N, C-alpha and C positions, 0 to 999 in steps of 0.2 A: 504494500500500500504506500509506504513512504517513497519507494522507488518511482511509483506512478505519479505521486504528487510532485516530486522533484522534476521528473521528466516533463510533466504538463507545464510546470512553472517555467522551466528553461525554454521549452518549445513555444510557449505563448509569447514570450518576450523576444526570442531570437528568430524563430522561423516564420512567424506570421507576417512580418514586414508591414505592419499596420502603420498608417499615418494617423494624425489626430482626427481625421474626418471619417475613419473606418469604425464600424460598430461590429464587434464580434458577437454573433448570435449564439454560436455554439462552438466549443472546442473540446475534443475528447479523444481518447484512444479506445479501441475496441479489440477484443480477442474473439475471433470467429473460428469455431471448430469446422472440421471438414464436413462438407455437404450441408452447410448452414450459411445464412446470410444475415446481414444487419441493415436496417433502414431507419432513417430519421426524417421527419417531415420538417419543412420550413416554408414560411409564407412570404410572398412578395407582394408589395403594393405597387401601384403604378409609378411611384416616384423613386423607386430604389433600383440600385444595381447590386448584383450579387457576385461574389468571387468564392469559389469552393476550392480548398487546398487539401491535398492528401499526401501521405507518405507511408511507405511500408517500414514499420519499426523492426520487425524480425519475423522469422519463420518462413512459411512458403509464400510464393507470389500469389496475388489475387487481383481482382478488378473492381473498379468503382464506376458508377454511372449517376448522372443527374437526369432524373426523369420526372414526368408529370404525375400527379396523384392518380389520374385515370390509368396511366401505364403501369403504375405500381399495383393497382387492383387487378389488371390483366395478368401481371407477373404472378401474383398470389394465386389466382385461379389456375394458371397453367402449371404451377409448381407444387400444388398441394399434395400431389402424389410423389414428390421428390424426383420427378423426371426432369432434371435440370438440363440434360444434354439436348432435349428436344424443345426446350422453351424458346420463346422469342421475346425480344425487348427492343423497343424503339427509344433511344436515349438522346438527350440534348447534348450531352458531353460524355465521352468515354475516356476512362483512365485505364489502359490495358497494355501491359501489366502496370500496377502501381509501382513506381520506382522507389528505391530506398531514400533518394533525395526528394525533397519536396517538389511537387508539381501542382499546378493550379489551372483552373478553367479560364482565368482572366476575368475582368469585369464584364458582366453580361447584363443587358437590359431584357428582362423577361416580362411577359404579360402578367398582370395581377393574378394571383391564385396560389394554390398549394403545390409544392414540389417536394421531391425526396432525393436524398443521396442514398444509393443502394450500393453496399459493399458485399461482394459475394465470394465465397470460397467453395465453389461447386464445380460440376462438370460443364457448366454453361460457359459459352464464350471461348476465347482463345487460351485461357489460362485455367488449368485444373490442378487440384492437389495431387502431388505425386503418390503413387501407390506404395512406394518403398520407404517413405519417410516415417520415422518414429512419431514425430509430432507434426501432424498435418494441419495444425491450426495456423492462423495468420493474425498478426497484430498490426493494426493500421491506425494512424492518427489522422484526424480530419478536422477541418474548421470551416465554418460558414460565416462570411463577412458581408456586411451591407455598407453601402454609402449612398 
């Protein structure tokens, strides 16, 4: 727990690269087991720009996507049987694979509405957990910024 707090503190000050006009909506790191995914919702109003940043902290490579709320519901419907290899996803931004150094979407002007960042560690997409690795979990840091 202490390691995570120190890591979040360091990354929030050094990796985010925020200027005084940026508002950090969310900053967290997530551990995602093999054949699982993580998603968090964020809302955009018509006057905001959004920048999503991700980096792989350790373990196996994974992918992240920025998607609409409607697309997330489609993803849930398609993957409820854990058939990730045959799922489809239409994303606004794709991070594949998530690099160990920070990468970002860049400032985007999105229509007002609900969006999600989806981070997956499944057989979907171009990156899948290796079958021979002892720990097939992935640890990813993400942040959602507004201005």
